[in-house]
C-alpha positions as CSV (number, residue, x, y, z in Angstrom):
1,M,-6.0,38.7,3.3
2,E,-9.8,39.0,2.6
3,R,-12.0,36.1,3.4
4,R,-15.7,35.6,2.7
5,L,-18.3,32.9,2.9
6,V,-19.7,31.8,-0.5
7,A,-21.4,28.9,-2.2
8,I,-18.8,27.6,-4.7
9,L,-20.0,25.6,-7.8
10,A,-17.5,23.5,-9.6
11,A,-18.5,21.9,-12.9
12,D,-17.0,20.0,-15.8
13,V,-17.9,18.1,-18.9
14,V,-17.9,14.3,-18.5
15,G,-15.7,12.6,-21.2
16,Y,-14.4,15.8,-22.6
17,T,-11.0,14.3,-23.5
18,A,-12.7,11.7,-25.7
19,L,-15.0,14.3,-27.2
20,M,-12.0,16.5,-28.1
21,G,-10.2,13.5,-29.5
22,A,-13.1,12.7,-31.8
23,D,-13.7,16.3,-33.0
24,E,-11.6,18.9,-31.4
25,A,-12.8,22.0,-33.4
26,G,-16.5,20.9,-33.3
27,T,-16.4,20.1,-29.6
28,L,-14.8,23.4,-28.7
29,R,-17.2,25.3,-30.8
30,R,-20.2,23.5,-29.3
31,L,-19.0,24.1,-25.8
32,M,-18.4,27.8,-26.4
33,E,-21.9,28.1,-27.8
34,L,-23.4,26.2,-24.9
35,R,-21.6,28.5,-22.4
36,H,-22.7,31.6,-24.3
37,D,-26.3,30.5,-25.0
38,I,-27.2,28.6,-21.8
39,L,-24.7,28.6,-19.0
40,E,-23.7,32.2,-18.7
41,P,-27.3,33.5,-18.8
42,L,-28.3,31.0,-16.1
43,I,-25.3,32.0,-13.9
44,T,-26.3,35.6,-14.3
45,E,-30.0,34.9,-13.7
46,Y,-29.1,33.2,-10.4
47,H,-26.7,36.0,-9.3
48,G,-23.5,33.9,-9.8
49,R,-20.1,35.1,-11.0
50,I,-17.8,33.0,-13.1
51,V,-14.5,33.0,-11.3
52,K,-12.6,30.9,-13.9
53,L,-12.9,28.8,-17.0
54,M,-10.7,25.8,-17.2
55,G,-11.1,24.2,-20.6
56,D,-14.3,22.2,-20.0
57,G,-14.6,23.3,-16.4
58,L,-16.1,26.3,-14.6
59,L,-15.7,27.6,-11.1
60,V,-18.6,29.9,-10.1
61,E,-19.3,31.7,-6.8
62,F,-22.7,32.6,-5.4
63,A,-23.7,34.7,-2.4
64,S,-26.6,32.4,-1.8
65,V,-26.7,28.6,-1.4
66,V,-30.2,28.5,-2.7
67,D,-29.2,30.4,-5.8
68,S,-26.3,28.1,-6.4
69,V,-28.4,24.9,-6.2
70,D,-31.3,26.4,-8.2
71,C,-28.7,27.4,-10.9
72,A,-27.2,23.9,-10.9
73,V,-30.6,22.2,-11.3
74,A,-31.6,24.6,-14.1
75,W,-28.1,24.0,-15.7
76,Q,-28.6,20.3,-15.7
77,D,-32.2,20.5,-17.0
78,N,-31.4,23.0,-19.7
79,V,-28.3,21.2,-20.9
80,G,-30.2,17.9,-20.9
81,V,-32.9,19.4,-23.1
82,H,-30.4,21.1,-25.4
83,E,-28.3,18.0,-25.8
84,A,-31.3,15.5,-26.3
85,E,-31.4,16.3,-30.0
86,G,-27.8,15.4,-30.8
87,D,-25.9,12.2,-31.2
88,E,-25.7,10.4,-27.9
89,D,-21.9,9.9,-28.1
90,K,-21.4,13.6,-28.7
91,R,-23.7,14.9,-25.9
92,F,-22.4,17.2,-23.2
93,R,-23.1,16.0,-19.7
94,F,-21.9,17.8,-16.6
95,R,-20.9,16.9,-13.1
96,I,-21.5,19.6,-10.6
97,G,-20.3,20.0,-7.0
98,I,-21.4,22.7,-4.7
99,N,-19.8,23.6,-1.4
100,L,-20.6,26.3,1.1
101,G,-17.4,27.5,2.6
102,D,-14.9,30.2,3.4
103,V,-12.6,31.3,0.6
104,I,-9.6,33.6,0.4
105,V,-10.1,36.4,-2.1
106,E,-7.2,37.5,-4.3
107,G,-8.4,40.0,-6.9
108,D,-11.1,38.3,-9.0
109,D,-9.9,34.8,-7.9
110,I,-10.8,32.7,-4.9
111,H,-8.7,30.0,-3.2
112,G,-8.8,27.7,-0.2
113,D,-10.4,24.7,1.3
114,G,-13.9,25.8,0.2
115,V,-12.8,25.7,-3.5
116,N,-10.9,22.4,-3.1
117,I,-13.9,20.7,-1.5
118,A,-16.3,21.9,-4.3
119,A,-13.9,20.4,-6.8
120,R,-13.8,17.1,-4.9
121,L,-17.5,17.0,-4.6
122,E,-17.8,17.6,-8.4
123,G,-15.7,14.5,-8.9
124,L,-18.2,12.5,-6.8
125,A,-21.3,13.6,-8.7
126,D,-23.0,11.4,-11.2
127,P,-23.1,13.0,-14.6
128,G,-26.3,14.8,-15.8
129,G,-29.7,15.4,-14.3
130,G,-30.4,16.1,-10.6
131,R,-28.1,13.2,-9.7
132,G,-25.3,15.1,-11.3
133,L,-25.2,17.4,-8.3
134,V,-23.4,16.9,-5.0
135,F,-23.8,19.5,-2.3
136,G,-21.4,19.7,0.7
137,I,-21.4,21.5,4.0
138,K,-18.2,21.7,5.9
139,K,-18.5,20.3,9.4
140,D,-20.0,23.2,11.3
141,R,-23.2,23.0,13.2
142,E,-24.3,26.6,12.6
143,M,-23.6,26.4,8.9
144,F,-25.4,23.1,8.6
145,D,-28.4,24.6,10.4
146,R,-28.5,27.7,8.3
147,S,-28.2,25.8,5.0
148,T,-30.8,23.2,5.8
149,A,-33.1,26.0,7.0
150,C,-32.9,27.6,3.5
151,F,-34.0,24.4,1.9
152,R,-36.8,23.9,4.4
153,R,-38.1,27.4,3.8
154,A,-37.9,27.0,0.1
155,I,-40.0,23.8,0.4
156,E,-42.5,25.5,2.7
157,L,-43.0,28.3,0.1
158,D,-43.2,25.9,-2.8
159,P,-43.7,22.1,-2.1
160,D,-42.7,21.4,-5.7
161,Y,-39.3,22.9,-4.9
162,A,-38.1,19.5,-3.5
163,D,-38.9,17.5,-6.6
164,P,-35.8,18.6,-8.6
165,Y,-33.6,17.7,-5.7
166,A,-34.8,14.1,-5.3
167,G,-31.4,12.9,-6.5
168,L,-29.3,15.5,-4.7
169,G,-26.6,13.9,-2.7
170,M,-25.7,15.5,0.6
171,V,-22.1,14.9,1.6
172,Y,-20.7,16.2,4.9
173,M,-17.1,16.6,5.6
174,L,-16.0,14.6,8.6
175,D,-12.6,16.1,9.2
176,H,-9.6,17.6,7.6
177,Q,-8.3,14.2,6.6
178,N,-11.0,14.1,3.9
179,R,-13.0,11.2,5.3
180,W,-16.6,11.4,4.1
181,S,-20.0,10.3,5.3
182,D,-23.4,10.4,3.8
183,T,-25.2,10.7,7.1
184,P,-25.3,14.0,8.9
185,E,-25.5,12.3,12.4
186,T,-22.1,10.7,11.8
187,S,-20.5,13.8,10.4
188,L,-21.8,16.3,12.9
189,D,-21.4,14.2,16.1
190,E,-17.9,12.9,15.4
191,A,-15.2,15.4,16.0
């Protein structure tokens, strides 16, 4: 059984069922165009790989946490601009969750706690914009230190880097019973 550490991005369209109910063919066509014209090129640009498509959802893996977050911010920005012209009640807005964690590799698919946590984080995210991202780090001091070091280095190299992340929620896993905390002190010190 092969394992690897990856950044997992889980995303889905907010209100997709209602959009499909109102105009099934048009919604599907627009989503496919959005994927082809905006999302897939962004994922490629940031060195990601689409693991699976699930209707309105995507599961994407990245070798780099920084690339995954940069892609998610560009994703929200580009979709926001693209959708600004359309009717408000037909606009696509995404929730995105990112988790850095171990996965089990089976062919082209990935499984395990790392994927499940990314999906749960996606469900916690506010739709659209920088606030539509939730980033999680499984309770592990070394992983926490490495991940935050990446963000600090990015901000040192470019102070404007932090601006898109102003609304980024940091969620830390407390334990395997899925209790959550928004403060790293609580999460990392309680075991």
